[in-house]
C-alpha positions as CSV (number, residue, x, y, z in Angstrom):
1,M,107.7,75.0,101.2
2,P,106.0,77.3,103.8
3,P,108.2,79.9,105.5
4,A,109.8,78.8,108.7
5,R,107.9,80.4,111.6
6,R,109.3,80.6,115.1
7,R,108.0,82.1,118.2
8,K,109.9,85.2,119.2
9,N,109.7,87.3,122.4
10,L,110.6,90.9,121.6
11,V,110.7,94.2,123.5
12,I,109.1,96.7,121.1
13,D,107.6,100.1,121.6
14,Q,103.8,99.4,121.9
15,H,102.9,102.9,120.6
16,R,104.9,102.2,117.4
17,I,103.2,98.8,116.9
18,D,99.8,100.5,117.3
19,R,100.6,103.2,114.8
20,V,101.9,100.8,112.2
21,K,98.9,98.5,112.8
22,A,96.6,101.4,112.0
23,L,98.6,102.3,108.9
24,L,98.7,98.8,107.5
25,H,95.1,98.0,108.5
26,T,96.2,94.7,110.1
27,E,94.3,92.9,112.8
28,T,97.0,91.4,114.9
29,E,100.4,92.4,116.1
30,T,102.0,89.4,114.5
31,E,100.4,90.3,111.1
32,T,101.6,93.9,111.6
33,I,105.2,93.0,112.3
34,D,105.2,90.4,109.4
35,R,103.8,93.0,106.9
36,A,106.3,95.6,108.1
37,L,109.2,93.3,107.6
38,V,108.0,92.4,104.1
39,L,107.8,96.2,103.3
40,A,111.3,96.7,104.7
41,E,112.6,93.9,102.5
42,D,110.8,95.3,99.4
43,F,112.2,98.8,100.2
44,A,115.7,97.5,100.5
45,A,115.4,95.6,97.1
46,F,113.9,98.8,95.5
47,E,116.7,100.9,96.9
48,A,119.4,98.5,95.6
49,E,117.8,98.5,92.2
50,V,117.6,102.3,92.1
51,D,121.3,102.5,93.2
52,R,122.3,100.1,90.4
53,G,120.3,102.1,87.8
54,L,121.8,105.4,89.0
55,T,125.3,104.1,89.0
56,G,124.8,103.0,85.4
57,L,123.5,106.4,84.4
58,V,126.2,108.3,86.2
59,G,128.8,106.2,84.5
60,R,127.5,107.3,81.1
61,G,128.3,111.0,81.9
62,G,126.2,114.1,81.9
63,F,125.3,113.8,85.5
64,A,126.7,115.7,88.4
65,D,127.4,113.7,91.6
66,R,125.7,115.8,94.3
67,F,126.8,113.4,97.0
68,A,130.5,113.5,96.2
69,N,131.2,115.1,99.6
70,G,130.7,111.6,101.3
71,R,127.3,112.2,102.9
72,R,125.7,109.5,100.7
73,R,128.4,107.0,101.7
74,V,127.9,107.8,105.4
75,L,124.1,107.4,105.1
76,A,124.5,104.2,103.1
77,G,126.8,102.8,105.8
78,R,124.2,103.6,108.5
79,L,121.4,102.0,106.5
80,R,123.4,98.9,105.8
81,G,122.9,97.8,109.4
82,Y,119.1,97.7,108.8
83,R,119.4,95.2,105.9
84,R,120.7,92.3,108.0
């Protein structure tokens, strides 16, 4: 089943689109945004996998929790909004 595609009207920084378009070597703004969203999804999945792996390793002992002061939890809370 092909992905559901809908027309969207967005207000986005044109300079940012142009920079990302050059970085991704895409031809259209639609392709640029689509590829950027795919990369964001991939990054979120990778980050979750790394977090699961590190949690398992820390649970076995021998690792110091350098983020015990709460900075990691604050940062994770801020990033959580980007995963919606």
